[in-house]
N, C-alpha and C positions, 0 to 999 in steps of 0.2 A: 417399730413398736413404740408407743407413747409411754414414757415412764409413769405418768399419772394414773394409768390403768392398773399398775402394779402397786396397790396401796396397802397390802397386808405384809408386814415384816414378820417373817417366820424363821424357824430353825430347820436346817437340813441336818438330819441325824443319820448315823450309821451304827450297825451293831458291832460291838467290840468284845473280844474274848479276853477274860482275865482269869488268872489262876485262882482257884478257890482254896489253895493251901492243903488240899487233901488229894491231890493228884488229878483233879478234874478241872473243868473250866466253867465260868459263869458268863452268860451273855448279858450285856447291858447296852442300852442305847446311849451314844455320846454325841455331843454337838460337833458337827463338822464345820459349819459356817452359817451365817445369817443369809437369808434369801428373800428377795422381794417378789411377791406373787399376787395373783388375783384368784380368789377362791369363791366358787359358787356351787350350791347344791343342785343336783340334777335328778336324784331319785331316792326313795327310801323303802325299806322292807322290814316287816316285823313277822316273827314266827315263834311258835311254841316248840321248845325242844327240851325233853326231859323235865317236863312240868315247870319250865321257866321261860319267860319271854326274852327273846333275843332280837335286837334290831340292828340294822346297819343302814348307813346313808352313803350314797355315792356322791362324789364331788368332782367337778372339773377344775383343775388348777392350771393357770398359765404362768410360766416363768421365762426369764431370758434364757437363751440357749446356753447350756453348759455341759461339758462332757461328763461331769461327775454326778449328774442326776440320773438315777436308774431305779429299777424295781427292788433293789436290795436296800434302798434307803427309805426314810419316812420324813414327812414334814410335820412340824409341831407348831401350831398357831393358837395362842391364848390357852395353852394347856391341853389342847385337843390334838391327838395324834392322827395323822392321815397316812394310811398305808398305801404306797404307790403300786397300783395294779397294772398300769400301762403308761409308758412314756414314749412320745414320738415327736418328731419335727414335722408339723403339718405342711409346711411350705418347702421343706428340704433346702433351705437357704441359710440355716444356722442363725436365725434371728430369735426364735422362741421355741419353747417346748409346751406341748399340751399333755396334761397328766390326768388319768382317771384314778381317783383315790377313794378309799373307803374308810369309814370310822365305825366304831361300835362293834367291831369284830376282834377276836383275839389277835395279839401281835406276838 
């Protein structure tokens, strides 16, 4: 894989539980590490639900292979959060991961 194709520097984030002081927990996204990737839009959808417009855009993201990238995480680039819907190693040689991600939907 050519490093030049991975031109977007983003954050890999995970959800973390912290005590809310009242016996419960609060979930927050925290930075795990920086990640270089290539992000491209592949489709978009708009719909009306409960008298409001909702839209989501699907993206394909390519990153170097890493064991810690999975669907429990998200990638944030330029303030936009990408929810990881599917992660796989297309060549099964541990070189890169292909990710289908969505934006514009609740996280």
